[in-house]
N, C-alpha and C positions, 0 to 999 in steps of 0.2 A: 425538549429537545433544544440543542444549541443552535444559535442564529448561524445564517449562511456566513461564510468568509467572502467578502467583496473587495475588489480593487475597482476603483473609480476614477477614470482618467487619470492613472498612475504613470510616472514616468521616472525615469533614473538615469541621472549621470554621474560620473565620478570627476570631482574638482567643479569650482564655481563656473568655470568656461569651457569645460570638457564637452566632447560631443555627446549627444543622447544615445545612450544603448537602447532605451524603451522609451516610448512615448504615447501617450493616450491609450493606455490598457485599461479595458473593461472586462472583467471577470468575476463570475460567481461560483463559488464551489460550494454547493449543499452537502448537507450530512449523507454519508453513505455513497458518495459519488466516487467513480475511479475516472481520473482525467490523464490523459496523454498529451505530452508536448513535444512537437517535433520542431526541426530547424535544422539549418547548415551551422557547421562550426562557426563559433563567434557571432551567431544572430543574436544572442541575448536569452538564450533557454536557461542557462545558470543564473543569469540576474534575475530573471521572473522567478524561478525557484525560491531565491535568496529573499525576494520580496514577499513570496507567500509564506515561507518560513519564518519571517520577522528577523532574519540576519541583518537585512539592509531595511532602511526606511527609504520611502519613494522621495525623489527629490521635487516632485510635484504630484499633486491628487492626494488620495487617501486610502487608508485600508480599514474596513471594519469588520466585526464579527470575529475578532482574533479567538482562535480554539487553543486548546494544548497541543502544543506542536512538537514534532520530533524530524529531524533532518539528517539524511545521509548525503554528505558533499561529495563532489567528484573527486576530491583529493582529501583524504583524512588525516589529519596530523597524528603520526604516531609516537612522536617523541615526546610521551607526558610521563611525569614521574609516578606511574601507578603500573600495578600487575594488570593483566586482562580482566580478571575478576574483580579486582579493587575499583578499577575504573567503572565498571558497571554498576558495581554496588553503590559507589558514589553518586552517579548520574541517577539513579533510582531513588536514592534518598533526596536527592535535589529536586526530584519530580513528585515529592511527597509521599513515598513509599516509606515504611519502617525499615529500619536498617536490616532486620532479619528478613522481612519480605523482598526487601532490595537484594539482598545475598541470595535467597532462593530463585528470584527471576533471572539473576545474573548466571548462576549455574544451568539453568534449564535453557536459556538462550544459547549459551556456549555448546551445551550438549546438543541441540536441535540443529545447530549450524555446524556441528562437527569439529568444534575447537576445545572440547573440554580438556583436552591434555595440555592445553597452553593457559588454563586458568591462572596458574601463579607464574606465568612468564611476564618478565617487564616488557611494556609496550614497545620501547626501543628495540626488541631483540625479536619482534614478530617478523615473519616473512610478510611480503606484500598480500598474499592471499589471505593469512589469517588476519593482518590489519583490516582488511575488507569485511570479514566476517565479525570483526569486533565494531566496525563501524555500522554494519546492520544491526547487530545485537543492541547496540547503545539508544538505536532509535526505537527498538521494540519493547524494552525492558519496562517501560512504565505505561504501555498501551495507550499510545497518544490519539487524540481527536482527530488529528491531522498528520499524515505521514507524508512527507516530501522526499522523492528519491531522485537524486541526480546520477544517473549511471551505476546504480547500486548494485547490478548484477555483474558487472566487469570485475574480473578477477576473482569470481567465486568458482567453485567447482560444481559440476552437475548437481550433486545432492543440496549443496547450500542454494543454488539457484532455484531448485524446487522447493526448497523449504521457505525461501523469500516470497515465492509465488503463492504458498499457502498462508503465508502470514499476511499477504496483501488480501486474500479472499476473506481471512478472519477478521480483519480490521473492517472492511466495508460491510461484511455481514452484520458486525457489532454497531453500524452506524456511523463510523469513522469515515473520513475522506482521505483518498490517496491520490496525490498528483506525482507523476513519474516522467522522466526522460530516460530513453535507452536507445543506444545506436542499433540495435537488431529490431528490424520492424516486425518480427515474428513475436517479440516478447507480448504475451497477454494479448495477442491478436484477436480482434473482434470483440474483446470484453469490455473496454473502456465505454463509460457512458457518453463521453465526449472527447475529441481529439481537435487540440488547437496546434496552429504552427506560428513561429516567430519569423517574420519576414520583414526586412529593413527596418527593424525597430518598432514594428507593429504586431499585434496578436490578431490573428484570424482564426475563425473557426472552420475546421474542415467540414464542407458542404455535403461532402460525399463518403460517409463513412462505411466501412464494409457492412453487407447486409445482414450479416449474423457472425455469432462466434465461430472461428476456425479452429483447427487442432482437435485432439482427441476429446470425446464426450464419454460421459459414464451414464447410465441409465438406472435408477434406483427404484424399485417397487416398495412401498411404504404401507404399513397399516397403523392406522391411529385410532383414537377413541371414536365411537358412532358418531358423535357431534363434533369431532375434533376438526379444528382448523389448523392448516399448517402454520408454525410458528413465523411471525412476520419477518425474522431475520432471514429465513429460508428464501423469501421472495426477492431478496436482494441479490443472490447468487445463481439461482437456477435459472436456465436458459427456457424451459417449459416446465409447467406443473399441470398435468391432466389428472382429474378425478375420473378413476375407472369403477369406483363402487363407493357405498357410503363409508366415509373415513379411510378410504384407499386411494392412493395417489400414484401415478408414474411419473418421476421427476428426471429431468435431464439436466446436468450440470457439467462444466467444463472439468476435465480430469484434475487440473491442479485444486479445485475447490470441493472435490468429493470428500476429503477428509473433514473438512469444515462442516458440509452438509450432514454426514453421519454422527459427527460428535453433537451437532447441535440437537438432531433428532434422538439420539439416545440418552441424552441428558435432559430432555424437555420433561416436565411434571404435568400429566403422567408421560413416561416415555413411549416413544413410537417403536414398533416392531418393523426391522428391516427384513422384507421377504426376500428380495433378491438384488444383486448388484452386477451390472454387466456392461461391457464396452458397447458404445454406440460409434458406428463409422460415418453415419451422415449426420452432420451438424443441423439442428432445426433452427429457424429465424428466432430471435431473441424476443420474448415476451414483454411486454410493459408492466 
């Protein structure tokens, strides 16, 4: 397993004598963690995300444990000399995929985000919404170990927002870390493992997180081998896992994560049998 990403006494300012945007930041992001960052406009949230993503280097302090990272910036530069599919294929190859694998991944993510019709469109001619879909797709095309999202949901339509939430669930279930900023307090409400706020250039942890996941939940009854244990990835995304009989479990998961849960169970070896899937109106407390 990769090491934790750590910021130690990290600070950032622009120019030799510019004011400090951030200072004294200590933050550890372990594999499989979902971390929310909050703060007022201009507080330094985006600067923190740029440090985590490796876009900026700290002016003081250090960063260790750098994973393979993808970043969705607050403003995505659309006027690059590529088509949408060409850009994604190029980035996939940069991140180590073969050209053919990168092209397949590009097509898949454009399809999943509802932008397949624009695969051959030059980036400079994409609408703002389509450009944002491309910004999200370029971060997901090579399955990063750290996904950094700066207002990534802004400008997406409802279906693409839901797809991005599923992608966040899939990455954390696979052991990747996700750090995000979003202006909507309901975004992934109750799901982050930790929430931090940037205040006056300092990073503070929210000492009073929500007691448990909010929003719609799904209950899934599954049957596995008699001596079967739930796949380890499952425990990263479920809010409760109750054994009801030998090899049988009742799992509760946030609705955006249900597709990931079902796919993981059905593709396990040997596969698990899904007995029933039903909505749950009362959210249970999150299990450690």
